N, C-alpha and C positions, 0 to 999 in steps of 0.2 A: 504494500500500500504506500502511495506517495505521501510524504509528510506535508502537512499544511504550512509548515514553517520553511522559510527560504534558507538558502546557503549563499555564500559569496565566493567569488573566484580569487584564487591566490594571485597576488601582484607579480609582475615581472618588470625588468628594466624597460624603460620607455613608456610605461603606463602613465596615464594622466590622473592626477589627484586634484580634486576640487577643494580649494581652501576657503573656509568661511569663518565669519566672526559673529556668531549668534548672540553673544553676550557682551562683555566689556571690550574696550579697544586696547590692543597691545601697542607698544611703541613701534615706530618705524624700524628701529634696529632689530627688535624682536621678530618683526615680520620678515625682514631680509634674512636673518639668520635661520628662521624656520623654513623658508624657501630653500636656502642653501643646504639645510639638513636633508630635505627630501631629494634634492639633486645629488647629494652625496650617496644616496641609495640608488641612483639611476632613474629616479622618478621625475615626472614633469609636473610641476606645480602650476595650477591655473587659478588665478585670483580675479574676481570681478573688478572692472576698472573703477567702479564706484563703491568699493568695499567699505569705506568709512565716510561718515557724514555727521551732521549736527543732530544730536539727540540729548535729552535730559540726562540719561543714564548710560544707555548702550552705545555700541560702536556706530550705529546708524539708526534711522527711524525704522519702525516696525515693518513698514511696507518694503523697504529695501532689504532688510535682513531676511524677511520671508521669501522675497524673490530670489535672493542668493541661494538660500537653502533649497527651495523648490527646484531651481534650475539644476543644482548639483544632484539632487535626488533623481531627476527625470532625464538627465543627460545620458545618452547612450554611449558616448565615447570615453567616459571616465570610469575608473575602476574602484575609486574610494573617495570618501569625503573626510577631511581632517580639520578639526576645529583649532583655531589659533589660540583662543583663551577662554576661560570660564567666566566667572563674574555673575551677572544677572541679565536676563532678557528673554530667555527661551520660552518661558511660560506665556509671554505676551503673544507668541506666534501660534499657540495651540488652536484657537478657534478657526483660523484659516487653514492650518495644517490638516484639520479634520475633514476639510473639503477636498483635499487632494486625492486623486485616483491612483491607486497602486499600479505602477508599471509592470510589465512582464519581466523585465530584468531586475536583478537585485545587486546591491553593492554594500560594502562595509563602511560604517561611520565610526570614527575614532574621536574620543574626547572623554571628559568626565566633569565633575562638579556641576555647574549649571546645565551642562549637556545631558545630565540625567533625565531632564524633561523630554528631550527629543528622543532619547533612547527608550524611554517608557512608551512614548507614542509609537515609535517604530515597532516595538515588540508587541504591543497590545492591539494595534490596528492593522499594520502591514505584515506582521509576523516576520519581520526582518531582525536578524541578530545584529549586534554591534559590539564594540570593544571599549570597555572602560580602560583608557590608555592615556599616557602623557600627552598634553597639549603641545602644539608646535612652538609656542613661546618658550616653553621649558626645554624642548629638544634642541632649540636653537642655541642653547648654552653649550652644547657639544661642539658647536662651530665657532662661536664668538665668546671667548673667555671674559671679555669686558662685561658681559651680561651676568656673570656669576658673582654672587655676594652671599653673605650669611643668610639673608632672607630668601635668596634665589639660588639654591645650590645646584651644582652640576649633576645631571642624571647619573645613576650608577651604570657603569659600562655593561655589566652582565645583564642588567634589566633591559638596556637598549638593544643588546644583541638578542635577547629573548623576544622582544617586540619585533625585531627584523625577521627572525625566523617564523614568527606567527604570520606576519603580513605577507611574506613571500611563500607561505605554504610549506615551509620546511618542517613544521610540526602541526599536529591537528588537535592537541590538547594542552591545557595548562594545569600543572600539578602544584598544589599547595600542601606542604607537609608540616608536621609539628604543631598542629592546631591544638587549642586548649578547650576542653569541654567544660561549659559553665553550668551544666545541670545534668540530671540523670532522669531519662524517660524511657518508657518501654519501647523497644525497637525490634524489628524483625530478627529472627535467629541469626541471619547472616550478617547482621550489624552493618547493613548498607542502606543508605537512603538515596533515592533517585528523584530528581525533579528538574524543572527548567529554572534557570537563573533569572533574577530580576533585581532591581534596586539601584543603588548608587549613593549619592550624597543624601544623608538622612533628611535634612530640612527641605531640600529641593524635592525629594520624593514625596514627602508629606504634603507639600504645597499643592499637589495634584488632587488631594482629597476633595470631593464635592464638585470637581470640574468634569469635563468630558473625558478626562483621562483617569478618573477615579480608579486607583490600582486594585487589581484582583490578584491575590496571592495564593489562591487555592492550589495545592500541589506544587507550589514554587519554593525554591531555595532562595531566600532574600538576603542580599548583601547590603551592608550599611557602612559608611565612613563619614567623618565629619571634621570640621576645623573651627576652633574658636567659640564653641558653645559650652557654657558652664553646665555643671551637673543638673541643676534644676531645669534648664532649658532642654537638655537631652531627655530628661524624664518626662517633661511636658509633651514632647513630640512622640515619644514611645506611647504615652498614655493616649494621645490623640489617635494614633494608629490602631490601638486596641479598641477604644470606645467607638470609633467609626466603623469597626468591623473589618478594616483592611487586613489587620493581623488577627488570626483566629486559630482555633484548634485544627483547622483544615490547611493551615500553612505548613509546608513540609519541614522546613528548618530555617534558621536565621544564622548568618555568619557575619561577624563584625570585623571590619578592617581597622585602620588606624583612626583614633579620635585624638586630635592634637589641640593644644591650647586649652582655652576654657578654664583658666585658673581662677580660683576664688580670690577675693581681695587680699587674703593673707598669704597667697602664693601656693596654697594646697589645691588639690583637685578632687572632685567628688564623682567624676565621670565614670571611672571604672567601677566604683561602688554602686552607682545607679544601674549600670548595665548588668552587673552581677545580680542585683536585687530583681531586676526585670526577668533575668533568666531563671532564677531559683524560685521566684514567686509566680508571676503570671504564666511564663512559658512552661515551666515544669507542671503546673496544675492543668495546663491545656495540652500536655503531651507534645510540645514543640521543642525539638532539639536546638540548642544554642551553642555555637562555638565562636572562639575569637582567635586572632593571630594571623589574619589575612594581611600580608605585607603590601597593602595598597591604600593610598589615601592622598592627603595633601602635602605630605612630608617628603623627605629624601627618597624613601622607598615608594615606588609607583609601579608595581608589577601589573601586568594586564589581567583584567577580570572580565571574561566574556559575559555579555548580557543577552538573554533570550535564547540560550543554548542548553543542551542537556548536561547534567552534572551528576556525579556520584560521590556521596560522602561515605567514607569508610571509617567507622568508629573504632575499629580495631587498630588501625594505623594512624588515626587522628589526621586524616587527610581528605582533601576534596580534589577530584579531577574533573575538569570542565572542558567540554568540546568547544572548539572555536567556530564550528559550522563552515569551515573552509571547504571548497570543492576543488578537485584536482582533475587534470587532464586524464583521459582514460588510460593512457600508457603508463601513468604513475601508480605504483602500488601503494595503498594506504599504509601497509606495514612499514614501508621504507621511510615514511615521514614521521612516524610516531616516536 
């Protein structure tokens, strides 16, 4: 039986990548370095001529950012869409995105943070997978050392190489090992949980509640990461997800990535305690497995986390293996790329 979910084609040298800025505006230097990064991989970056403009918050007015995203999604000659920066702005595009007709072709979208909204839309409406992956303003620091600072660290080489292997189809899964179980619930005898992934930035994900993108997590493995939210704010959003019914006993599992910043006035943090209470109280009572330790978020470590693809949690080895949903030419054996 053919899956109702799409796959995406592995990239190769010479392929066109549409570059968009659905949220905040990066600097000109960050744009230039991001383009050079793609070129260093043999890819052709394509940017709209009117990529930036005047707006109260975002990189351009809603109509222009929507046009750039829609053109990138519908273009038949490009193989991927890569976001320049996160920030804020994507949720403003949702009403018009819901009117777009899904094309016959599919492609991969890369980004994270505010891009969580677009990835949720792709997964729930078009059944397209995507990759929570470093943004181009960050990857440009591999090219231009002048962009590196304490607040803007250089990406980890091994993680950039993992990203390259994924994008070019040299591997078909992402494996996270050494996770920490935060609660104990009854699980199948084989100690394996299967589900499709969703999620991303916690606050951005929760902002879809009550909108046309109201998240549905039934049978899903949900991933969350966050930056700069204090303990009570994290607790508030988790409680909102529970009381709205977005998270329920029908959610397959929840995996937490990095939660950075959010310190209390005295310099302490209550974030970890809040997450552990959530896992041991609500999640355990409702039979939802919770794990932490995904090395992905807004910090130095930003490993790829595929969204809208099949994943398996192995509780015996405390690991999760996630398919990338990449498709390969017929002459390439799947075994050779795992």
